[in-house]
C-alpha positions as CSV (number, residue, x, y, z in Angstrom):
1,G,96.5,-13.9,25.6
2,K,96.9,-17.5,26.4
3,I,99.7,-17.8,28.8
4,I,99.5,-21.5,28.9
5,Q,100.3,-21.8,25.2
6,E,103.2,-19.3,25.6
7,L,104.7,-21.2,28.5
8,E,104.2,-24.5,26.6
9,S,106.2,-23.2,23.6
10,Q,108.9,-21.9,25.9
11,F,109.3,-25.3,27.6
12,R,109.0,-27.3,24.4
13,G,111.6,-25.1,22.8
14,A,113.9,-25.9,25.7
15,G,113.4,-29.6,25.0
16,W,111.0,-30.5,27.7
17,N,107.9,-32.8,27.3
18,V,104.9,-30.7,28.3
19,I,101.7,-32.0,29.7
20,K,98.9,-29.4,30.3
21,L,96.4,-29.9,33.0
22,V,94.0,-26.9,33.0
23,W,90.7,-28.1,34.4
24,D,90.1,-30.2,37.5
25,R,87.4,-33.0,38.0
26,S,84.7,-30.5,39.0
27,W,84.4,-29.8,35.2
28,D,83.9,-33.3,34.2
29,P,80.0,-33.4,34.4
30,L,79.8,-30.3,32.2
31,L,82.5,-31.6,29.8
32,A,80.6,-34.9,29.5
33,Q,77.5,-32.9,28.3
34,D,79.6,-31.2,25.6
35,R,78.9,-33.4,22.6
36,T,79.6,-30.7,20.0
37,G,82.7,-29.1,21.5
38,I,81.0,-25.8,22.1
39,L,82.1,-25.7,25.8
40,V,85.7,-26.7,24.9
41,N,85.8,-24.1,22.3
42,K,84.5,-21.4,24.6
43,L,87.1,-22.4,27.3
44,N,89.8,-22.3,24.7
45,T,88.9,-18.9,23.3
46,T,88.2,-17.0,26.5
47,P,91.1,-14.8,27.4
48,D,93.1,-15.5,30.5
49,G,92.1,-12.1,31.9
50,Q,88.4,-12.9,31.6
51,F,88.9,-16.0,33.8
52,Q,90.3,-13.7,36.4
53,T,87.1,-11.7,36.4
54,Y,85.0,-14.9,36.6
55,A,87.0,-16.0,39.6
56,T,85.8,-12.9,41.6
57,E,82.2,-12.9,40.4
58,T,79.0,-14.7,41.3
59,G,77.6,-17.9,39.7
60,E,74.9,-15.7,38.2
61,Y,77.4,-13.4,36.6
62,I,79.3,-16.4,35.2
63,R,76.1,-18.0,33.8
64,E,75.0,-14.7,32.2
65,H,78.5,-13.7,30.8
66,F,80.2,-17.0,30.1
67,F,77.4,-19.4,29.3
68,G,74.8,-16.8,28.4
69,D,75.8,-15.9,24.9
70,D,74.9,-19.3,23.4
71,P,71.6,-21.2,24.2
72,R,73.5,-24.6,24.1
73,L,75.9,-23.4,26.8
74,R,73.0,-22.0,28.8
75,D,71.2,-25.3,28.7
76,M,74.3,-27.0,30.3
77,V,74.0,-24.9,33.5
78,K,70.2,-24.7,34.0
């Protein structure tokens, strides 16, 4: 699931204006390379629980399992 979207709908339903900040500046160089939207799509479709796994794994694991299934993503982290 995507807890961020669930929380957004709850707050919007309560009449709040919602601004979502999900990624910090350290992602900017990778996002700047994402001319086709493949990285943004991957980030948006990865389940929250998977990000918890990535937080405990090595860079090698993340490169293999997050970036590794698409050659365009792999090229971003060479």
